[in-house]
Each structure stands twice: as structure tokens, then as C-alpha cells.
N, C-alpha and C positions, 0 to 999 in steps of 0.2 A: 504495499499500499505506499501512497504516497501523499504526505502532505501540501495542500493549497491555501493560500490566504485568499479569503474573499472579499470582495466590497459590492455588496446587494442591496435592493429595495423590497422593504418587504409589505405588507397589506395596506401598508397605511401611507406607503412611498416614503419613510423616512430608511435612512442609510444604515446599513448594518455590516460590520466588520469582524470576522473572525476566521477559524481555521476548520478545514475539512477534510475527512481522509477517504481518498479515491485511488483506482485504479490509472485512471489518467483523469484531462482536463474535462471532458467530456461528459464520464461518468459525474465527477464532479460538479457537473450545471445540473447534472440530473438530480441528482442530488437535493442539491438546492431548492430548484421549482418544485420538488415533492413535499418542500416544509413551506411553501408558499412564497417564495423569494425570486426575485426577479436579478440575474446573476449579471452584475456590470463588468466585473473582470474578477481573473484570476490567474494568478502564479504559483508557481510552484514554491516553496520552500526545500529547500538542501541542505544538508547537514553540516555544522560548520568546518568539520575536518579539509584540510588540504591535500590535494591530489592533482599532481598534477593530467592524469586524465579526463579526471571530472574537470579540469579549466578548460582544456581543450574539447571538452565534449559541449560548454559551454559557449563556445566560441564557435562551434560548427553549428551546434543548433538552429533553426530555424524556425521562425514561428509567424502565424498573420499580425501583419503588421496593419493600421490604419488606412495606409495607401494601397495595401492589397485587397483589402474590400472595397473602398473607393474605386479602384481599376474595376474587382469584378460583378460590382453595381454598372459601371458604367457600360464593361463589356459585354454583358449580357442580357442587357438592353437591348444596346442593337443589333446581337445575333439574333433574338426575340423577334425583333421587329421586322428582321430579314427576311420571315419566315422559317427559321429553325424551330425546330420541336426543341422544348427543355435540355431533355435527357442529352438530344446531338448537341445544342451548344456548349452541353456540361462538358459534351469528348472533345468538342474541338478547343476550347478553354485548355482542358489537360494536357491535350498533345501540343499546343503551343507556348506552355508555361515552361520555363525552367527553373524554376524556385522549388523543391520538392516538398516543401510546409502545403506550398497552391495545389499541385498536382495532388496530393492525398487530400485536400479538403474538400478540391473538385469531385475528384472520386467518392470521397464519400456522400456528395449529396447526391450524384447519379446512382450510387446503389440504394441509399433512401427513399428515393423519388418510385427506382423499380418495386422495392415491397411498398412501395401504395399511399407512401407518406405526400401531401401538399410538401410545395416548396416553402409555403412558409411556416408547417411542420417542421421539415427537417432543417431550416435556419434555425428554430429556439432550438436545438439542439447542442448553439455554440454560444458561446456568449459574449462575442463579436459582435453582435446586432441587437440594436437598442429596441425597446418595446415599438418605439417609434416609427422604426424601420419595419419591424414585425408586422404590425397593423396596416401598413400601407402596401407591403405584397398581400396581405391576408384581402384587404379591399379590391386590389386589382384581380386577384384570383376571382373572388365573389361578381364582380361585373365584368370579367372576360377581357381586361384590358391591361395586364400584366405587365407588357412591355412598356405603356406609358406610365405608370405608376412607377415600374424601378426609375427611366429616365428623370422622372420628376425628384425621385432621391437622388438621384445622382447629381442633378440642381443643388439639393437642399447641402448636399455633401459639401459640395463648390463653395456654395455661399460662406458656409460654416468656416471652409479652410482657407479662403479668401480672408476673411476677418481676423483669422486667428495669425494668419501670417503677418497680417497688416500692423496687428499689435506687437510682433513679434520685430519686427523691421523696424518699428518705429519705436524700441529698445535699445537693439543696438547699438548706437550713435552715444547717446548719452551712458548707457554703460561700458563704453568703450572711453571716454572722456574720465568716467570715475577711477577706472582703473590705473589708464596711464597716469591721471592726475598723483595719486595714492602710492604708486611707483615712484615716481620721480621725488615725490615730498621724501621715502623710506629711504630714497638713495643720495638725496640732499643729507637726509641726518645721518646712514649709516657713512658715507664717503667721503663726502666735503668736511662737514663738521669737525671728525676728528683730525684731519691736519689742522683746523684752527687753533682746538685746543693745544696741540705741539707749540705751535706758535706762540701762542700765550701763557705757556711756563715758563714760569722765570722771570716774569717780566715787573713784578713784583706789586702788578694791579689788581685786585680787586676788583671782578667782573662785576656787573650789573645782575640782579637779580634773576633776572628774564632769560638773560643770555647765558647765567650758570643753571636756570633751570632743562633750557635747550642742548647744552651740552649733557647734564646728567640724564637726559632722554634721548639723546644719542647713543652714548656711551650704554644703555641700560641694552635699547636694540642691538647695539652691535652686539653684546656681553650674551645676552640670552634671547638668541632669533627666535627660541622655538615658544618660549613664553610668551613673547612680545605679538607671535605670531598668534598665541591662544588668547591672549589678550584682545587683538582685534577682531579674531572671525570668532569668537568664543559668542560671544552676546545675539548677532544674527546666526548661528548656527545651533545658539538654544534655544531661540524663538522662533525659529525655525522646526526643531522638535517639538516644540509644545504647542505649534499650532498645526501637528499632523495628530495632536490625542484628540477625543471627543470633546472634552470640557475646552481644549484651548481653539478647537474648530469652532467651537460655540461662541464662546467671547467674540474671536475673530468675526461671525460673522453679524454679531449685533453689533459691534463699534466699528465696521465698516460703513454703515447705514449711518452713523455720526455725523464722522470729519471729515470738514467740508469736501474737500476734493477730491478724495475718495471716494463719498458717496453717491459723487454724478457720474462717476465710472461705473460703478457698483448698477445701480441704478439704471443705465442709460445700455450697460452689457446683459445683465438679467432680462431687460424689455424684451431689448430683440433677441435672444436666443430663445424667451419663452412664447413670444406673438410669432415667433417664423414658426417654431413646430406647433402650434394650434393654426394655423396657418392651411399650410403642408398637411395634416390630419385630416382638418375642415373639407378642406376643399375635395379631398380626397374620399369622402364616405363615411369618415369616423366621427361618432357621436360626438358633439360637444363636454361632456361629462367624460367621456372614454380619451378625447384632446384633453383636458383639463390636468386629468391623472396621468396622466405620459407627460403633461410638458411640466409638470411637479416634481419627475425625474429627471428632466433635462437642468432644472435648476440649480446652481453652484451654492446659492445661499440658503441656508438652513430658514429664513426668518420665509423668504418667497415659498421655499418646497410646503410650511406650513398653513402659507396663505390661500395658496390654491388646492390646496386639500380642502381647505373649510368652505371655500368658491364653491368645488365639486359637491358638496356635502347642502349649500345652499341651491344649488342647481335644481339637486334631484327632488328638494323643498319646495319648487316654483320661483323662487328668486330670481331675478336678474342679477347674472356675475358682475355685469358693468359695475351698479353700485355697490357688491360686496366688496371688487377689487378694490375699490376706492377708497372705503371705511378707514384702512388703516394708513395710506397714503405712502406705502411703499413703491405704487407705479407711480410715474408723471400726470397730473391731474389730463392732460390732453389725451395720453392712450387708454384712462377708462372713460372717459368721453367720448371717444371715439367706438371704442366697443360695444357701448350704451347704444349708441348712434346706428350699430351694425346687428343688435340685437334686435331693435326698433324696424328696422328696414329687413331682416333677415337674410342679410349681408356678412356675416361675422366671418368667414373667410377672408373674405377681400379685405375688409376692416383690417383685420389683423397684421395681413401680408402690409399693406398701406404704414401700419404705427412702427412695423418691424423696418420697413425702408427709413420710416423717416428718423427713428431713433440709431438707426447701424448709421446714419450718415452724420448723425449728431455725435455720435460716440467716435468717430471718425475726424471730428472736425476737434472734438475735445483735446482726442490725443495731438493733434498738428497742435493745438496751444500750447500744453505741456512739453511737448518735445523742444518748439521755439521757447520756450520759457525755462527749461531746463537745462539747456547746453549753457548759454551765456553763465546761468546760474553757477554751473560747476567752474567752466574757466575762470570766473570772477574767484570764487572762493580758492580753488588752487593756487592764483596767482598772487592771493590775498597772502595764503600761509607761505609760499614758498618766496615773495617777497619781504614779508615780514624775518624771515631766516637771514634773508641777505641782507637786507639794512641791518638789521642786528649784530652782523657780524663785523662789516663796513663801518657803522657806528665806533664797534671798540677798540677796530684797527684806526680809526680816523685819531679817538682820543689819545690811542697811545702814542702816535707821532708826533702830537702835539707839544703832550708830554717831553717825550723826548727831545723835541726841536726846542 
């Protein structure tokens, strides 16, 4: 038996984490589903012992990745649109793939379909496919429009991947500036300042307090680099570890909605993700109550998951969800007002799409503004710190020259 660490949604769409014993990943996913969980991720936990064979095995092992799933969705949709039967399309994909894990996955799907399972039932055996994905595929099968539904899923995945890449790309340059700036300051303290210390020794002059402090910091970093690295990296690493715990994650979810700048990003990102998901589901025949439930699984922030679960119950009781979502002010007022209009006009899916488009654009605008502001701030801070060190050294040198003169 092998051990797998899982993250899954329970019957109330709450995130649960733990360990499950199974022979393989598919059996682990099946066991979780029997317990009423919807698996989001499964990772095998290996023993702590070191072995060369184990390390080489990890490097050789191939697994399905997110790009693999995106490629599979797009290609199977295109092949089905061209008129191929599902089993024939799977054989074509298996024959032209060079990745062993992908070939194995497609072959297993073909076998499950030959055994009488529907496409959505076969995909449900794999944790790589979200409830939203499975619901749209099921709707496509029932309506006889599976190729079109797969292409819509492909477009949905592409939109989210584009947004993700946009955020990552916008973050690269500020992070590069921060790393280079910290490296320059550390180099200045550990390489340049010690040379000045040799110059100042034997002068008989008492150094100013701030210069003595700089010298002490430089000496401490040079003498104890590992301790200095621990002091520098310890707090962020400790904070990251705490945020991975249930209590830390819950605290972060609450505080991220109260911090002025961060709260705007969280609201726009969650609004875009949730309403884009509801749009795709509702427009493809999924009931609004089910779309809300699946949307709560897409939400990253626990406060949004709780609100969507409450809205699902309110909808079943006959209440308008636009009003319920607007009660707690988690979503922007414009989003809840447009949703209410969509409910009254019977165009919920269309309105959700407009909401997602609007707040995705607003999110990109916020990111542009933030990066435009952060870059000069980082440059200014680095220049101030480096300039302070240089000016301090020069002032001491000039004072010594004045005394000697």
C-alpha cells in the first residue's frame, strides 16, 4: 500500500486535507469519493530514507500536468468535431503522444469507455478533472453536443491560464529588482565595508554611532553568513509555513479582505474566477444551484466559499442570490447588482460573463498600476540604503582628512 496526501472538498464544499492508503492514485481517488469527498489533488508521500534508485525514479517518473490536461481537452474536442468516434479519437491521441503517462491515461480512458462507462464517468476516476469540468462534459453528453462543450472548456482553461500568466509576468520584474537590490546591499556590507574598517583602524578617531552600527552589522554578516541568512529568510519562511496550516489560512483569508491594497486584488480575482465559472456552467445547461456549489469549490478564499454555500441554500429556499451575495459586501456592488438584473431578465449566464470580463480587466489595470508604483519604490529604497552606506563612509573619510590636515 502507498500513502497519498489529499486535498478534497466535502459535502459542504469545505476544503479537507489528510492521508489515504491505496495501491495507486486511481484507487485513492475512488476511496475518497466513497467517503463523499471530491478530490482536488493527490500526492504520494514517500519515506524519508535516501536511496539513489529512489531519487532517480522521481526524476524519471512522469505525471499528468495541467498543460497535459489542457492539451487533452483541446485535442479531443478537435478530433470529435472532425467526425471521429470517441474511442477512435483516443486511439489517435495515444498513438501520437510521446509521453508515457499521457499514453497510459488515454489508454485507460479508452478501456473504461469500452467497458460501458460514459466519458464523464471515466474522467471522474481521475483527480485531475474538476467538478466544473465533469459537469460540462456530462451536459454535453446528455445534449449530444460533447465536441462543442469540450471546446468551451478549452476556452475557459485558456482564459484562466492567460490571467495566471499575466499575474506571473507582472510580478517578475519587481521581484527581480528586489532580489538584485538585496544582493547589492549585502555585497556592499560584506565586501566593501570591511575594507574601510581596516582603513579606520589605528586612526585613533571614534567613529560615529551609526557608522559603528554599520560596521558591526557588516562584521556579523561576514562572520556568520548562515545565521544572517536565517535571520533574513526565517520570518518569510515561517510565515509561509504558518499560512499553510488551517488556522493560518483562515487568518489570512480574513485579513486579506481588510488590508486596503490587498483586499481589492482578492475581490477582483475571486469575482473573476467565480463568475467566469458560473457563466460557463449556466450557459451549458447546469442548474444555477449546482453552478453556485461548484463555484464555491473554485474560490480560494474561505470567506467566499462560505458565502456561496449560504447563497446555494438561499436559492433552494426561493430567494434571489443577487441580494444574498450582496448582503456581506464581499463581492463588488456592481457585480451583485448585475447578477440581480440577470436573475430578473433570465440571463444569468450572460450577466455573469459580463461581470467576469469587467473585473478581469479591472484586475489587470490594478496589477499594471501596482507594478508601475512598486518598481520606482523598490529602486528608491535600494538607492537610499546603498546611498546611506556610501555617504556614511565618505563622511568619516573626509572628517579624518580634515583632522590630519
